[in-house]
Backbone bond lengths (Angstrom), bond angles and torsions (degrees), N, CA, C in turn:
res aa  C-N    CA-C-N  psi(-1)  N-CA   C-N-CA  omega(-1)  CA-C   N-CA-C  phi
1 M - - - 1.430 - - 1.532 110.87 -
2 R 1.326 120.40 126.39 1.410 119.37 175.41 1.482 111.34 -83.39
3 T 1.333 115.57 95.81 1.462 123.58 -177.72 1.504 111.87 -121.55
4 I 1.317 117.94 154.06 1.411 124.20 173.33 1.520 107.15 -116.38
5 R 1.353 118.82 122.63 1.353 120.13 179.92 1.569 107.44 -109.20
6 F 1.295 117.58 121.83 1.458 120.61 -167.69 1.505 111.73 -150.59
7 L 1.363 114.69 166.14 1.415 121.60 179.36 1.537 111.41 -106.59
8 L 1.403 116.16 -29.25 1.447 122.07 -175.29 1.490 110.37 -102.59
9 P 1.375 118.65 116.62 1.473 122.76 -179.84 1.507 110.08 -54.89
10 L 1.349 119.18 -30.05 1.414 122.12 -173.66 1.522 111.18 -58.78
11 L 1.358 117.60 -24.77 1.488 119.83 177.80 1.509 110.13 -54.96
12 L 1.300 118.46 -32.32 1.480 118.47 -179.10 1.543 112.08 -56.24
13 L 1.278 118.93 -27.27 1.480 120.86 -176.65 1.572 111.12 -84.74
14 A 1.345 115.50 -7.88 1.443 116.11 -174.98 1.565 114.14 -97.36
15 L 1.333 114.05 11.37 1.498 116.81 -175.38 1.529 110.49 -116.42
16 P 1.283 121.68 81.61 1.472 119.62 -176.21 1.577 111.92 -66.43
17 V 1.383 109.23 146.10 1.454 116.42 -179.19 1.522 108.04 -72.67
18 Q 1.364 118.88 135.37 1.472 121.55 -176.08 1.488 115.92 -110.29
19 A 1.345 115.97 -2.13 1.497 119.77 -175.93 1.499 106.47 -141.26
20 K 1.389 112.82 167.37 1.497 116.58 177.36 1.494 112.47 -62.26
21 L 1.267 112.64 132.07 1.531 123.82 -174.39 1.547 109.81 -69.95
22 K 1.284 113.42 126.84 1.511 120.27 174.29 1.547 109.24 -89.50
23 V 1.281 117.71 119.88 1.469 122.28 -177.23 1.524 110.41 -106.51
24 F 1.295 117.12 128.61 1.478 120.20 175.89 1.554 108.85 -123.10
25 V 1.314 118.28 131.72 1.463 123.61 -179.24 1.578 108.05 -102.73
26 L 1.328 115.06 124.12 1.457 119.78 176.21 1.502 108.60 -112.86
27 A 1.275 117.12 117.06 1.465 123.70 -171.00 1.578 108.90 -124.05
28 G 1.412 112.92 163.66 1.501 117.25 176.15 1.502 107.32 143.33
29 Q 1.342 113.23 -154.13 1.449 122.04 -176.01 1.515 108.68 -115.49
30 S 1.321 117.07 -144.10 1.534 120.68 -169.07 1.581 111.82 -61.09
31 N 1.267 118.82 -31.03 1.496 118.13 -177.33 1.574 108.02 -68.96
32 M 1.304 118.90 -33.39 1.477 120.85 174.92 1.504 108.97 -76.67
33 E 1.306 119.38 -31.55 1.487 116.37 175.25 1.554 110.49 -60.29
34 G 1.321 114.95 -50.95 1.427 116.17 172.52 1.547 113.53 107.38
35 A 1.294 118.80 120.51 1.425 126.29 -179.08 1.480 113.90 -122.07
36 G 1.385 118.97 11.79 1.439 121.28 179.41 1.492 111.39 -71.18
37 Q 1.274 115.33 123.03 1.483 123.29 -178.19 1.544 114.06 -68.46
38 I 1.301 116.52 135.46 1.460 120.43 178.68 1.497 110.91 -86.62
39 Q 1.330 117.74 -53.89 1.446 120.59 -170.89 1.467 111.24 -94.89
40 I 1.323 112.89 147.41 1.552 121.75 174.72 1.510 106.91 -71.30
41 N 1.353 114.11 129.29 1.430 122.18 171.89 1.579 107.55 -84.73
42 P 1.282 118.16 113.12 1.461 120.63 -176.69 1.571 114.39 -59.70
43 R 1.367 113.96 -19.28 1.473 120.50 179.38 1.495 113.32 -91.99
44 A 1.310 116.70 -5.16 1.465 120.05 178.71 1.474 114.96 -65.98
45 Q 1.291 116.81 135.57 1.443 121.61 -176.38 1.527 114.42 -73.52
46 N 1.346 116.73 -14.69 1.456 121.83 177.52 1.510 115.18 -97.97
47 Q 1.405 116.52 12.62 1.409 122.91 -179.12 1.581 110.67 60.50
48 G 1.263 118.19 28.83 1.452 122.71 177.74 1.453 117.37 81.80
49 A 1.327 118.11 6.06 1.485 118.09 179.21 1.535 113.00 -51.83
50 G 1.295 116.79 135.64 1.468 122.15 -175.51 1.443 115.34 98.80
51 T 1.328 119.99 -19.84 1.464 121.36 177.61 1.527 110.68 -82.53
52 L 1.333 115.50 160.89 1.421 120.47 -176.20 1.546 110.89 -65.75
53 E 1.305 116.18 -40.82 1.404 121.62 -179.92 1.556 109.71 -59.74
54 F 1.356 117.03 -40.12 1.432 120.29 179.24 1.526 111.88 -62.54
55 L 1.379 114.18 -41.18 1.435 118.97 -177.79 1.508 110.35 -66.91
56 V 1.336 119.41 -43.54 1.424 123.19 179.24 1.475 110.95 -60.75
57 K 1.316 117.44 -42.06 1.485 123.22 -178.62 1.494 110.86 -69.65
58 N 1.345 120.64 -43.44 1.407 122.10 -170.19 1.555 115.03 -99.07
59 A 1.331 117.28 -11.05 1.451 121.57 173.80 1.510 109.57 -135.87
60 P 1.369 114.44 64.36 1.474 118.42 -174.94 1.538 114.44 -61.39
61 K 1.380 116.50 -32.38 1.467 115.87 -178.19 1.480 113.83 -64.87
62 K 1.337 114.03 -30.52 1.487 121.27 -178.33 1.473 114.28 -90.19
63 Y 1.388 116.05 -35.27 1.507 117.91 -173.47 1.511 112.38 -123.87
64 G 1.312 118.37 2.69 1.464 120.12 -173.60 1.487 112.23 -63.95
65 A 1.364 118.47 -28.87 1.503 121.14 -177.14 1.563 110.28 -65.86
66 L 1.350 114.82 -14.02 1.514 115.91 179.16 1.535 112.13 -75.11
67 Q 1.299 118.59 -4.62 1.445 122.89 -177.04 1.541 110.40 -132.30
68 T 1.322 117.13 141.72 1.462 120.02 173.15 1.484 112.02 -78.75
69 K 1.337 115.74 169.03 1.467 120.84 178.17 1.501 113.24 -58.37
70 S 1.324 113.35 -30.24 1.499 117.01 -178.81 1.562 114.28 -84.00
71 G 1.400 110.53 0.29 1.472 115.75 178.28 1.509 115.13 91.64
72 E 1.334 118.52 3.44 1.439 119.52 175.15 1.547 110.62 -84.24
73 W 1.332 114.71 153.93 1.434 117.91 175.49 1.502 111.10 -67.97
74 T 1.329 118.15 132.51 1.432 123.49 176.32 1.551 109.03 -65.03
75 V 1.346 111.97 136.38 1.479 116.40 175.38 1.510 110.69 -117.34
76 R 1.298 116.21 123.37 1.419 121.99 -177.42 1.566 109.09 -87.54
77 T 1.336 115.42 134.20 1.454 117.97 175.40 1.523 113.66 -104.75
78 D 1.330 115.06 -0.42 1.507 120.28 172.94 1.546 111.56 -90.98
79 V 1.315 115.73 -12.56 1.505 124.50 178.78 1.519 108.04 -127.42
80 W 1.329 115.51 119.84 1.464 121.11 -179.62 1.485 108.67 -116.02
81 V 1.356 115.55 149.09 1.467 121.83 -178.26 1.506 110.54 -124.09
82 K 1.324 115.71 131.87 1.492 120.82 173.11 1.526 107.92 -121.12
83 Y 1.355 115.36 115.52 1.451 119.96 -177.28 1.597 106.42 -137.36
84 G 1.282 117.33 107.93 1.459 118.45 -179.09 1.547 110.70 60.72
85 E 1.303 115.07 -125.26 1.483 119.78 179.46 1.545 112.26 -89.73
86 R 1.348 117.74 -1.85 1.377 121.69 179.95 1.519 114.08 -97.27
87 S 1.288 116.53 141.61 1.490 119.42 173.51 1.495 107.96 -153.81
88 G 1.303 116.74 156.28 1.457 120.26 -179.89 1.529 111.85 159.56
89 G 1.315 115.62 176.50 1.424 120.37 176.46 1.522 111.72 -63.09
90 L 1.308 115.56 143.89 1.510 120.23 -179.20 1.497 112.23 -52.64
91 K 1.294 118.58 127.59 1.454 128.00 176.57 1.483 108.31 -163.52
92 P 1.356 120.58 167.16 1.480 121.27 171.94 1.503 108.27 -62.68
93 G 1.325 115.31 144.00 1.481 122.73 -179.34 1.462 117.59 118.27
94 F 1.335 119.87 6.43 1.436 123.35 -179.94 1.585 109.37 -102.99
95 G 1.343 117.65 24.35 1.434 122.06 177.35 1.567 109.45 -83.09
96 A 1.275 113.84 -159.89 1.493 118.19 177.93 1.508 114.00 -57.35
97 R 1.313 112.87 -33.28 1.487 120.27 171.94 1.519 108.56 -129.95
98 S 1.286 115.27 169.05 1.524 117.28 -178.70 1.567 111.05 -70.78
99 S 1.289 115.75 -8.44 1.484 118.75 177.63 1.452 112.75 -95.70
100 T 1.331 119.00 7.07 1.441 122.62 -176.11 1.543 111.38 -131.30
101 I 1.332 116.08 165.65 1.499 123.62 169.79 1.451 111.92 -119.86
102 G 1.318 115.53 159.63 1.452 123.68 175.12 1.485 108.40 -129.76
103 P 1.304 117.44 -169.59 1.478 121.30 -177.97 1.527 114.01 -58.40
104 E 1.372 117.54 -19.34 1.398 119.31 -176.78 1.508 116.45 -60.40
105 L 1.356 113.76 -28.94 1.496 118.47 -175.91 1.518 109.66 -69.05
106 G 1.248 115.75 -53.19 1.493 123.28 177.93 1.518 112.22 -62.03
107 F 1.332 113.41 -50.37 1.440 120.36 -179.02 1.522 111.74 -58.98
108 G 1.334 116.83 -50.29 1.443 122.66 179.60 1.486 113.26 -63.00
109 T 1.326 118.31 -33.52 1.443 120.93 -179.33 1.543 110.08 -69.27
110 V 1.340 116.75 -43.22 1.512 121.21 178.44 1.505 110.64 -68.49
111 V 1.304 117.58 -47.89 1.463 120.10 -178.81 1.529 111.98 -64.50
112 G 1.343 114.94 -43.05 1.477 118.43 178.49 1.529 111.15 -60.29
113 D 1.305 117.06 -42.28 1.490 118.71 175.58 1.487 116.04 -63.64
114 A 1.360 115.51 -33.00 1.471 119.64 -173.68 1.502 113.18 -85.13
115 L 1.323 120.56 -25.87 1.432 123.36 -177.49 1.529 114.80 -104.46
116 K 1.328 113.76 142.73 1.494 114.98 176.65 1.510 110.59 -87.50
117 E 1.371 119.29 -14.67 1.417 122.94 175.83 1.558 111.17 -83.05
118 P 1.301 117.34 153.23 1.489 124.21 176.60 1.552 105.20 -63.83
119 V 1.334 113.28 155.02 1.493 119.40 -177.84 1.551 110.07 -128.53
120 L 1.337 112.74 140.23 1.501 118.95 174.13 1.533 105.13 -123.08
121 I 1.362 115.97 125.50 1.487 120.66 174.11 1.514 106.65 -105.80
122 I 1.351 114.81 127.20 1.485 120.88 176.66 1.477 106.77 -109.94
123 K 1.303 119.38 115.06 1.433 125.13 -179.14 1.551 109.20 -92.94
124 T 1.327 120.19 121.03 1.432 121.95 -179.50 1.572 105.28 -127.23
125 C 1.284 118.44 85.75 1.461 119.81 -172.79 1.538 109.87 -144.35
126 W 1.357 114.61 144.28 1.428 120.53 -179.79 1.554 109.63 -142.32
127 G 1.257 116.74 132.09 1.476 119.66 -175.60 1.531 112.56 -66.36
128 G 1.381 114.86 151.53 1.422 120.57 173.19 1.547 116.65 69.89
129 K 1.340 114.24 29.96 1.482 117.92 -177.39 1.539 110.76 -113.32
130 T 1.346 114.64 149.19 1.455 118.70 179.77 1.573 108.32 -106.12
131 L 1.348 111.30 155.71 1.462 118.62 170.14 1.533 109.25 -74.70
132 M 1.317 116.13 -39.31 1.470 122.23 -177.54 1.552 110.97 -53.55
133 V 1.295 117.01 -45.61 1.479 121.75 -173.09 1.521 111.42 -112.30
134 D 1.296 116.47 -63.61 1.507 122.64 -168.67 1.531 112.83 -64.67
135 F 1.365 116.02 -48.56 1.445 119.52 -176.94 1.554 109.92 -99.12
136 R 1.304 117.66 14.53 1.471 122.87 -171.13 1.578 106.91 -56.37
137 P 1.374 116.17 121.36 1.489 116.03 -178.61 1.494 111.48 -82.74
138 P 1.328 116.42 159.17 1.499 117.48 -176.06 1.488 112.99 -57.62
139 Y 1.356 120.53 -36.73 1.460 123.92 179.10 1.445 113.20 -54.32
140 A 1.321 119.17 -27.69 1.506 123.32 -177.00 1.482 111.65 -73.35
141 G 1.336 118.78 -19.25 1.459 122.40 179.45 1.531 110.69 75.08
142 P 1.334 119.39 -171.22 1.469 124.18 -176.41 1.509 110.98 -68.42
143 L 1.263 115.76 161.44 1.440 121.08 174.12 1.512 111.93 -63.34
144 P 1.347 118.77 154.50 1.425 121.65 169.00 1.491 113.38 -54.76
145 K 1.299 119.28 138.99 1.479 122.66 -170.31 1.555 110.06 -57.66
146 A 1.263 115.36 -40.07 1.517 115.09 -177.88 1.569 113.11 -67.36
147 M 1.354 112.14 -39.81 1.474 115.31 175.91 1.488 114.03 -67.65
148 A 1.361 118.18 -36.54 1.426 122.90 177.00 1.561 110.52 -63.63
149 G 1.289 113.82 -38.93 1.515 119.46 179.34 1.486 113.06 -64.17
150 K 1.384 114.72 -43.37 1.504 119.16 177.40 1.485 108.75 -66.10
151 M 1.288 118.53 -38.38 1.465 121.57 -179.26 1.527 111.23 -66.05
152 L 1.350 115.72 -41.32 1.527 117.50 174.51 1.508 111.34 -62.59
153 A 1.341 118.93 -43.34 1.402 121.33 179.22 1.507 110.85 -56.73
154 G 1.311 118.33 -40.52 1.510 122.73 -179.07 1.562 108.63 -63.95
155 I 1.356 112.07 -44.78 1.489 116.89 -177.32 1.525 109.72 -65.03
156 Q 1.364 116.42 -38.57 1.484 118.10 -176.19 1.474 110.89 -72.01
157 R 1.280 121.76 -16.10 1.477 123.10 174.41 1.546 110.21 -66.31
158 R 1.365 116.39 -29.91 1.429 124.62 175.61 1.473 113.05 -94.28
159 E 1.357 115.56 -38.78 1.438 122.24 -174.97 1.576 107.71 -128.35
160 P 1.279 117.99 85.61 1.465 124.50 -172.54 1.539 115.25 -51.81
161 N 1.298 116.56 -30.10 1.448 121.12 -179.57 1.527 117.32 -92.55
162 A 1.310 115.22 6.26 1.431 119.05 -179.09 1.548 113.15 -64.53
163 T 1.263 113.99 148.43 1.543 120.24 178.34 1.498 111.00 -118.44
164 M 1.220 119.87 -178.89 1.531 125.23 179.37 1.562 107.41 -61.57
165 K 1.304 120.36 -17.72 1.422 122.38 179.26 1.558 110.14 -64.02
166 A 1.320 113.91 -33.51 1.509 118.51 176.83 1.475 112.01 -63.32
167 V 1.331 116.26 -39.79 1.416 121.88 177.73 1.562 111.20 -64.35
168 E 1.317 113.39 -45.36 1.460 119.45 -179.28 1.550 110.27 -62.77
169 E 1.348 117.16 -36.65 1.480 120.08 -179.52 1.504 110.39 -70.05
170 R 1.349 119.83 -31.74 1.437 120.09 -175.19 1.538 110.20 -88.85
171 T 1.313 116.89 -20.33 1.476 122.23 177.95 1.566 109.69 -71.64
172 G 1.324 116.72 117.18 1.423 118.68 -178.60 1.524 117.70 81.61
173 A 1.364 115.59 4.37 1.417 122.47 -175.95 1.512 114.72 -54.41
174 F 1.320 116.01 -42.38 1.396 120.65 -177.88 1.565 115.14 -84.06
175 Y 1.351 113.58 -18.43 1.458 117.77 169.04 1.558 105.48 -63.70
176 R 1.309 113.59 -52.30 1.498 121.29 -173.42 1.610 106.80 -62.74
177 L 1.303 114.57 -37.78 1.502 117.77 179.95 1.539 110.90 -68.64
178 M 1.349 117.59 -36.59 1.463 122.62 174.35 1.543 107.86 -62.35
179 M 1.330 119.70 -46.86 1.435 119.85 -179.93 1.525 112.92 -63.93
180 N 1.277 115.29 -41.81 1.502 119.35 175.88 1.521 112.50 -60.21
181 E 1.320 116.47 -42.74 1.446 121.25 -179.33 1.556 112.19 -62.53
182 V 1.309 113.18 -44.01 1.471 117.41 177.99 1.556 109.08 -63.99
183 A 1.333 118.15 -46.75 1.456 123.32 -175.59 1.505 107.05 -62.12
184 D 1.307 119.42 -47.71 1.473 120.57 -176.28 1.550 111.68 -65.37
185 T 1.308 113.82 -34.50 1.507 116.66 178.52 1.444 110.63 -66.82
186 L 1.378 118.13 -45.00 1.430 123.55 -174.16 1.590 108.91 -69.23
187 K 1.367 115.59 -30.06 1.425 120.92 -178.05 1.542 109.41 -74.00
188 N 1.359 118.24 -26.87 1.462 123.89 -177.02 1.512 114.34 -116.70
189 L 1.288 113.81 38.25 1.485 117.87 -172.28 1.532 112.13 -61.22
190 K 1.298 121.08 -39.25 1.406 121.37 179.27 1.488 115.93 -64.24
191 T 1.341 115.99 -31.21 1.476 120.12 176.69 1.469 109.74 -78.24
192 I 1.333 121.31 -38.17 1.457 122.92 -176.82 1.538 111.42 -79.67
193 Y 1.323 113.90 -37.15 1.468 120.41 -175.92 1.480 107.67 -123.03
194 P 1.354 121.33 82.54 1.462 125.64 -170.09 1.557 112.65 -52.23
195 A 1.340 119.53 -29.64 1.444 121.20 -176.33 1.552 111.62 -77.52
196 Y 1.348 117.96 -9.98 1.480 119.27 -175.46 1.567 108.14 -65.73
197 D 1.320 114.92 130.13 1.414 123.93 -175.85 1.559 118.85 -97.48
198 G 1.329 113.79 3.03 1.460 120.78 -177.84 1.542 117.51 78.02
199 K 1.339 116.90 16.34 1.392 121.18 -176.56 1.570 113.08 -82.58
200 G 1.331 113.03 1.64 1.464 114.07 177.97 1.532 112.96 108.75
201 Y 1.304 116.76 163.33 1.451 124.01 -179.11 1.475 111.68 -140.29
202 E 1.292 117.43 162.67 1.491 125.80 177.38 1.492 108.67 -134.31
203 I 1.334 118.94 121.85 1.502 116.17 166.95 1.467 109.73 -72.09
204 A 1.279 117.49 109.74 1.440 121.29 -170.34 1.522 117.30 -103.20
205 G 1.350 118.63 -7.81 1.415 117.75 179.78 1.566 108.49 -172.75
206 F 1.377 111.86 158.45 1.443 120.98 178.74 1.551 110.11 -134.27
207 G 1.365 116.18 120.65 1.401 118.40 178.56 1.505 114.99 -112.63
208 W 1.353 119.75 135.89 1.462 125.35 -171.22 1.502 108.97 -124.11
209 H 1.327 115.90 120.74 1.523 121.54 178.55 1.494 108.42 -134.63
210 Q 1.337 113.64 93.96 1.502 119.28 -171.78 1.541 109.39 -160.46
211 G 1.283 120.77 157.93 1.407 121.07 173.43 1.511 117.27 153.68
212 W 1.377 116.43 -13.62 1.448 120.43 -179.10 1.556 110.02 -61.89
213 N 1.253 121.89 -51.97 1.484 119.73 -172.52 1.523 110.70 -73.70
214 D 1.309 124.22 -31.00 1.437 122.00 174.41 1.538 108.66 -65.36
215 G 1.335 116.30 -30.92 1.433 119.21 -177.39 1.587 113.27 -75.11
216 L 1.323 117.51 4.92 1.460 120.84 176.75 1.554 108.02 -89.34
217 S 1.301 119.48 -10.78 1.478 119.43 -176.06 1.521 110.59 -132.01
218 Q 1.282 121.33 129.67 1.489 123.76 179.23 1.517 110.10 -62.18
219 E 1.392 116.14 -34.06 1.466 120.00 178.22 1.491 111.10 -63.32
220 M 1.319 118.34 -39.02 1.394 120.42 -174.98 1.583 107.54 -78.95
221 V 1.289 117.08 -33.25 1.474 118.69 175.28 1.474 113.61 -62.35
222 A 1.325 116.00 -38.23 1.446 120.12 179.47 1.532 113.26 -66.39
223 A 1.321 117.01 -28.13 1.445 122.00 -178.66 1.550 112.76 -93.27
224 Y 1.332 116.48 -9.63 1.468 119.95 -165.49 1.566 113.33 -61.43
225 E 1.343 115.96 -42.97 1.425 117.07 -174.59 1.579 107.98 -63.60
226 E 1.321 117.27 -46.86 1.497 120.98 -177.54 1.515 108.88 -62.76
227 N 1.348 116.98 -42.86 1.461 118.96 -179.51 1.522 112.49 -64.83
228 L 1.285 118.43 -34.22 1.445 124.05 -178.61 1.563 107.71 -73.04
229 V 1.282 117.58 -39.66 1.521 119.44 175.00 1.502 109.19 -61.81
230 R 1.373 117.11 -43.75 1.416 120.80 -177.30 1.506 110.21 -67.76
231 L 1.361 119.06 -33.99 1.447 120.78 179.52 1.557 110.46 -64.18
232 I 1.278 115.80 -45.21 1.524 121.01 -179.79 1.510 108.72 -63.31
233 K 1.338 119.72 -43.20 1.444 122.15 178.37 1.489 110.75 -62.38
234 D 1.289 119.83 -40.13 1.419 125.00 -173.99 1.578 109.31 -71.78
235 V 1.326 118.05 -41.42 1.501 118.23 178.86 1.475 108.87 -68.04
236 R 1.344 119.86 -38.37 1.434 121.96 175.37 1.529 112.10 -60.27
237 R 1.329 115.81 -40.02 1.469 119.99 -178.01 1.523 108.26 -68.04
238 E 1.371 118.00 -46.03 1.456 119.99 -166.50 1.539 106.32 -77.02
239 W 1.299 119.02 -30.15 1.499 120.78 178.30 1.513 112.46 -89.80
240 K 1.351 116.70 1.71 1.487 121.97 -179.51 1.539 113.54 54.07
241 T 1.335 114.88 44.78 1.423 123.98 -179.36 1.575 108.20 -130.60
242 P 1.313 116.52 76.49 1.495 118.61 -173.35 1.519 115.69 -62.60
243 G 1.311 117.61 -19.79 1.518 120.68 177.41 1.477 111.53 -110.11
244 L 1.367 120.22 22.74 1.467 122.85 -178.92 1.510 110.73 -55.85
245 P 1.352 118.21 121.77 1.470 117.93 172.69 1.544 111.51 -65.26
246 A 1.339 113.08 137.88 1.470 121.42 -178.48 1.547 107.99 -128.32
247 V 1.277 113.92 132.06 1.501 120.15 176.94 1.500 110.62 -117.59
248 I 1.391 115.80 127.48 1.415 124.70 -178.10 1.540 108.15 -104.62
249 A 1.287 118.83 113.88 1.461 122.13 172.17 1.524 110.04 -74.94
250 V 1.313 116.98 128.71 1.489 122.14 -178.80 1.579 107.46 -75.92
251 S 1.324 112.62 134.30 1.548 118.67 179.27 1.553 108.31 -80.16
252 G 1.251 119.63 85.95 1.449 120.93 -175.15 1.562 111.62 -88.38
253 F 1.312 116.85 43.19 1.452 120.11 178.19 1.558 109.39 -59.70
254 G 1.328 115.97 135.48 1.433 120.19 -178.18 1.496 116.52 84.90
255 G 1.280 117.04 -7.86 1.467 121.68 176.38 1.549 111.53 71.16
256 R 1.297 118.32 -162.28 1.421 122.71 -173.21 1.520 114.28 -67.48
257 N 1.333 116.79 -15.59 1.414 120.68 -179.70 1.555 115.35 -100.04
258 Q 1.327 113.61 18.29 1.433 117.33 177.16 1.540 113.35 -59.37
259 K 1.281 120.42 132.93 1.477 123.97 -176.22 1.542 111.10 -129.07
260 I 1.278 118.90 -3.34 1.478 120.21 -179.04 1.523 107.36 -77.03
261 D 1.357 116.03 125.41 1.463 120.52 -176.99 1.485 113.95 -56.42
262 R 1.357 119.90 -41.24 1.374 122.48 -176.46 1.564 112.82 -66.93
263 R 1.335 115.44 -31.26 1.537 118.07 176.59 1.484 110.59 -76.84
264 L 1.327 116.02 -37.91 1.434 119.36 177.05 1.549 109.58 -67.06
265 G 1.238 118.23 -33.48 1.427 122.10 179.24 1.500 111.31 -65.18
266 I 1.309 117.70 -41.07 1.532 120.31 177.59 1.523 108.65 -63.61
267 I 1.292 119.42 -44.52 1.488 124.91 177.16 1.562 109.16 -53.34
268 A 1.377 112.99 -52.95 1.449 118.86 -178.62 1.583 111.22 -60.12
269 A 1.279 115.73 -40.16 1.447 119.09 179.70 1.509 112.29 -67.10
270 Q 1.331 116.92 -34.07 1.497 119.67 -178.71 1.537 106.07 -68.71
271 H 1.350 117.21 -45.97 1.462 121.44 178.97 1.517 111.49 -63.99
272 G 1.306 114.75 -36.55 1.513 121.71 178.02 1.487 113.46 -63.62
273 A 1.327 116.86 -41.44 1.483 122.78 178.28 1.604 108.61 -65.42
274 A 1.248 114.70 -41.63 1.533 118.21 -176.62 1.485 108.78 -67.31
275 K 1.338 120.42 -28.40 1.468 122.77 -176.59 1.499 113.09 -92.60
276 R 1.317 118.16 -0.84 1.485 119.27 -178.48 1.477 111.48 -59.78
277 K 1.362 117.09 138.82 1.416 121.98 -172.44 1.528 115.54 -63.27
278 E 1.354 114.63 -26.37 1.466 119.40 174.70 1.538 115.15 -66.92
279 F 1.337 113.92 -13.22 1.485 116.74 178.37 1.505 113.08 -106.53
280 K 1.307 116.08 7.29 1.484 119.55 177.02 1.483 110.18 -63.23
281 G 1.380 114.96 147.50 1.421 120.46 174.70 1.471 117.15 102.83
């Protein structure tokens, strides 16, 4: 692993990027935000099993490199993370809160080890959001009329004078927010990633981890595969990367014994999107 173990944060600024930056966008809802606990809770009945500290302590050959000899978390300077207002070298603490981790830690570690180029991970995720409405991509078109009508009725209970324009504004709002976040980050690379030397970047991959909220409605489940296919096609189109690799994390809620049709339907839709013939190759 190419890591820098240090005491002075200023050392981060002393390592200029020497190759084209590889950019990966990780998007979705709360699972992509990340709720993995870092520290062991001394009051926990399971002695902290499942926390990052527990793994480092009990499986040092596999996870020991995540910590320095002095017990500090290792900070990578070849892998950078931008998530909301936070940015910095990859380390534990880029989850939904600074006390948690998300997929970015494992993903960034593997990708950073595999690539000779520097890496930037942009996290664009917000809890409690649907693909059907919130992340709805342009290629999916407007919401079905019946769903839009129900949505408007719900809005009007809080805002009596609301019109269908309110539905239109909320439809795809987080898709647009994702795109704006990526665009703003890439526009301000030097500010966000001080080691960036202006030699260019490549959007190299898109990761999607979402599905809980769509799994609350059979109508959303039925549309999930097609909406996911359209999402991937739209990000490829907007980022001008027709062959952009896309990874879909399977929503394994309930584990192997899941029996709820809606949850199983989301899993099937995620597998179905990955197997679509237009994504072969």
